Residue, then its C-alpha position, 0 to 999 in steps of 0.5 A: m684255220a685247220c683247228g675249225c676255229p673261225v679266224i679275225t686277223s690283220p691284212n699284214a705281210s703274207i697273211p692275205e696269201v695264206a689265209g685268203e678270203a677264209v677269215i675276217y680281216v681288221h686293220d691292226e688299229d681299227v678297234d671298232g672294226l675288231v668289236n664288229a668281228l668279234c659280233e659278227v663271228q658269233k652269228p651262226g651262219v657267219r661262224n659256220s661258214s668261216i670255219a667251213a671255208g677256213l678249214e678248206q684253205a688250210k688244206k692248200f698247205s701241208w708240212s709234207t708238200m713244204a718238205e718236198k719243195v725244200s728237198s727239191a730246191l736242196m737236191d737241186a742246189t747241191l747237184l749244181g755245185l757238184n756238176g760245176r754250175g750255178r753259184t759255186g762257179g765251179h767250186p766244190p759244195i761247202l762240207p757239213f763239218e764247215t758249215g755245222l750242218a748236214i742234210f740227213t734223209a728222215g722218212g724220205y724227206w731231206v731235213i736240215g740238222p746240226c752235224h755231229g761228226 
């Protein structure tokens, strides 16, 4: 969608949540439905509408938004552990050398990467 291509997909798993109404849905074993969708998307009006809807739907998702949400969740979990509340039950948080993971800042975001220390 973000590349400006019309999308034909199956309504499985979380695809409808992500794709919304911006795609053409065909059940995964519906061969005739797929043939019809491929023919339909060749029509300029359907194609242009699908492309415009896909580009608009893709704007709802971004790596920076995802990174902010993950960062916030990691910070909340870390602060809960440090303050003796939450799931750690008052125990200190697990140290990076015990897990093989550490949290590093990169361009203002928190990312998880291998611990080299």
